[in-house]
N, C-alpha and C positions, 0 to 999 in steps of 0.2 A: 335487258334481261340476260342473265348469264345462261349460255347453252352448255350442254354436257360434252365438252371437247377434252380429250386427254392432253397431257403436256406435249407430246410429240406433234400432234395436230396443231396445237396452239403455236408452237415454234414455226411450223411450216407455214401456217396462215400469216403469222406476223412477218415472216421473211418475204412471202409473196407480195403482201401489201406494201412493205417498205421498198422492195426492189422495183415494183411497178410505179410507185410514186416518183422514184428517182429516174427511172429509165423510160417510162411510157411504152415499154415493150412487154408483150406477154412473157411470163416467167415459166421456165421449164425446170425439171428436176436436176439437170446437169448444172444449171446456174446456182441452184440452192446448195448443191454439194460443194462446188468449187468456190463460190463467193462467200457463203455464210458458214462454211465448214460444219455443216450439220452432221452429227455423229450417227447417221443412218445411211443405208445403202440407197442407190438411185431407185432400185426396184421398190423399196419400202416407201420412199417419198412419192414415187409415181402412184402407188396404190392409195396412199393417204390423200393425195391431191384429187384422185377420182372420187374418193368418199366425200371430201369437202365440196367437190362440184355437185355430187348427187344430193348433198344436204343443203345446197343453195349458197354456200359461202364463196365459191369460186365459179367462174364462167370460162368457157373456151371459145374465143371469138372465131377461130378457124379450126378445122379438123386437125391440121398438122401443127398448129401453134401451141404455145404453152398456155397457162391460165392467167386470168386477171381477177381481181376482187369483184364481187357483186355488191349491191347495196347492203345485203345482209352481212357480207364479209367485212366491209368497211365499218359497219355498226358494231360488230363484235370486237374488231380491232380497237376502235375508239373507246368503247366502254370497258374493255377488259385487258388489252394487251399494250396499248400505247404508253410510252414512257414520257414523262415531262422533259421538255427540251429547253435548255438554257439558250438565250439569245447570244449571238456573237458580239464581241466588243464593237465591231464595225456597226452593227445594227443599233446597239445601245447608244453609241456616240452620235449616230445619225438622228435617232429619236430625240436625244437630249439637246442637240444643237438646233434642231428644226422646230420643235414645239417650245417656242420661246416665251409664250405667255403674253405677248403684246396683243392688245385689242380686247374686245369683249368676248363673251362665251361663244358666240357664233364664229368669231375669227379663230378661236382656239379649236373649235370643232372642225373648221376647214383645214387647219394645220394638221390635225389628227388624221383626217381622211386622206390627205395628200401623202402623209408619211406611210400609212398602212398600205395604200395602193402601190407605192413604190417598193416597199420591202417585200410584199407578198405577190406583186404582179397580178393583182385581181381588182376588179371594180369594187368600190367601197360605197355603201349607202349609209347616210347619216339620217337618223330619225330623231328630231328634236321634240322634247316635251314642252309644248307651248302653254305657258300658264297665264298668258295675257287674256284680258276680258274685253268684251264689246262695250264701248262707250256710246256709240251712235251709229245708226245705219240710215242711208239715204238711197231711195230708188228714184232715178231720173229717166224720163222718157226721151230718148234721142230721136227715134223715128217710130213709125207704126210697128216695126218689127224688131226694134232694138231697145233694150233697157240698160242703163248704166247703174251698177250697184256700188256704192261707196261705203266701205267699212272703216270706222275710226275706233281704235283701241284705247284702253286706259293708259297704256304706255306711250301713246302718241303716234303709233304706227297707223298709216293710212293705206288701205288696199282698195283697189277698184277692179271690177270685172264687168264683162259684157254678157248679157243674156239675150239669146235670139228667141223670139216668141212667134207663135203662129196665130194666136188670137189677138184681135184688136182690143186694146184696153184704154178706157177713157182716162183723162187727166185726174178727175176726181177720185177714180178708183186707185190710181197710183198713190195719191195723197193718203187715202184711207189705208192702203197696204203699209205705207211707210210709218204711219202713226201706230198701227197695231204692232208692227215689228219692233218699234222702239219701246213700246209699253212692255213687251215680253222679253226682249233680248238684252237690255241694259244689265251689265254685270255678268253675262253668260261667258264662261270660258270659251275661247275661240275653237279649241279642239272639240267641244261638244255642240258647236253651233248648229250643225246639220240635224242633230237629234232633236234639239229644241224647235227648230224650224218645222220639222215633220209634225210635232205635236201642235204647233200653232195652226198649221193647215187644217188638221182634223177638227180643231176647236173653233177657230175664229175666221179662217180664210178658205172655207170650203168652196165658196163661189169663185175663187181665183186659183183653184188647185192646179190647173194646167200651167198657168203663168208661174206660180210659185215653184213648181217642179223644175222649171228652167232656171229660175233664180237660185234654187238650192244647188243644182248641178254646177252652175257657174261659181258659186261661193266655195263649194267643196273642192273644185279643181284649183282655184286660186290659193286656198289654204294649203292644199296638199303640196304645192310647189315649194313652200317653206318648210313643210314637215319632213320632206324627203329630198336629199340632194345626192345625185349620182356623181361620183368623182371621175375625173378624167383618166383614171387608171385603166379604162376599158381598152386602150390601144396596146397596153403591155400584155394583156392576156392573149392577144392575137399571135404572140410568139410561141404559144404552147402548141404541141403536136395535134391536140384535139381540134385546132382551128386551121388546119392546112387546107380544108375545103372552103371555097368562097361562099357556098350556100350556108354552111354551118356558121360562118362569120356573120353573114347577113341576118340569119335567124336569131343569133345570140344578141346582136346589137338591137334588133327590133324588140326582142323579148325584154331586155333589161331597161329599155326606154319606155315600156308600157307600164303605166302607173298601177293598173289592176293586177298585173303579174307580180310587181314588187310588193304590193299590199298582201297578195296571197303568200308570197315567199316569207314575209315577216310575220304573218298571222300566227303560225305555229310557235314562233319564238316569244310571243307575248307571255308575260309573267314568269319568264325564266331568265335568271341573271346571265347564264351562259347557255346558249342553245345551239345544237348542231343538228341540222335537218339534212339528211342524205338522200339523194336520188328519189326513188319512188315514195319516200316518206313525205315528200312535198305534195300538197294538195293539188297544185297546179301541174297538169300533165307535161307542159313545156319545160318544166324544171326537173324532169325525171333523170336527166343526165348530169345534174348539177348539185352542188352542196351549198347550203347557206349556213354560215356560222355567225352568230350574233352575240354581243356582250352588252349588258346594260352599263351605261356610264352614270356614275353616282358621285355626289359630293355630300359628305356628312349624312349618309344614308338617305339622301334625297335623290330621286330619279330625275336625271337631266335629259336622257335620251338613249338611243340605241346605236351602236356601231356594228355594221354588218359587212361581211365580204361574201361575194357570190362568185363561184368558180366551178370548174369541172370536179366530178367526184374524185378524180386523181389529184387530190389536194394534199399538201403537206400539213396534215392536221395538227401535229405536235407544234410545229413552228407557228402556225396561224394562231393557235390558242395562246401560246406563250407571248406572242406579239401583242395580241389584244389585251391580255392581262397586264403586261408591262405598260402599254399605252394608257390603260385606265388608271393605273397608279400614278403615272407621270401627269396625266390630265388633272387628277385630283390634287396633287401637290402643287401644280401650276396655279390652279384656282385659289388654293389656300394662300399662296404667296401674293397673288393679286389682291386678295381680300386684306392681307396685312399691309401691303403697300398703300392701298386706298385709305386704310384706317390711319396709317402714319401721316399720309398727306393731309387727311382731314384734321388730325390733331395739330399738325404744324400750322395749317391755315388758321385754325382756331386760336392758337397762341399768338400768331402774328396780328390777328384782329384785336386781341387784348392788349 
């Protein structure tokens, strides 16, 4: 939403945001006059900075320090002041040479995640849209306290997971559960599996609700490992000034390694092709010092997944958005080339058979 800022305050806010993104140091009026050649006196700029602070766009971390952008300031900048940034030829060449299109869609997603994390020095999360469906499910009793759940998909993928249970379950009950699950789950999209399981418990497996809860949790965890992949770009972010303190480093690594927090981070970006969630806009309190930028990856208007970066609020928003958009275009073109190559190979094989 646009706020009522005059042109002078807009220039001052924009300059503060861009200087802080570059320097990681609080910005004073002297810096704005000397570095950005603003056509205003230092006194005028200082007065406007106080007003911007009072209205919540800027913050003063220390009494004697300059100002830094607040969540509200970053939001206004992103929505109203930020200019589109063209990628450097170095970045473009690196993207074009690294995303080579070899392998299946998962391989290309991994290439994309690796490129993004290296260019932006931020961890990258890939969320795949899994359209595979369940073909068969088997529950096997390993011991009195352990069950093995084997999931077989229509595409031939086999997944297994272990459920720890507290109740003793007889062998005939395991057989009955397996039978009921197969009757209800065949053809169910894997990404909707836990929802259907919850309905089955209410309807046909009330007597085994305790055991089924453990089975559901195990299945959800196993599926989530494929749905979200955290790239190794995490070590690069540690070079940023925000991570000079070892406790901050530990907390960040623990946070981005926790599935529930990643789920929360991406929740607000659902149903948005490009989503920017800044600081306290995040539902998860632990993310209040961070920004999550996500872009839907599509091919022929079909949603394939989501590419997201997680980093400090002091993020180069213009470069991040330009990088994600260019990557998405490159990804789409790569998949189209793959489709054409596969068609040519198929046509050639068909001619040879004739």
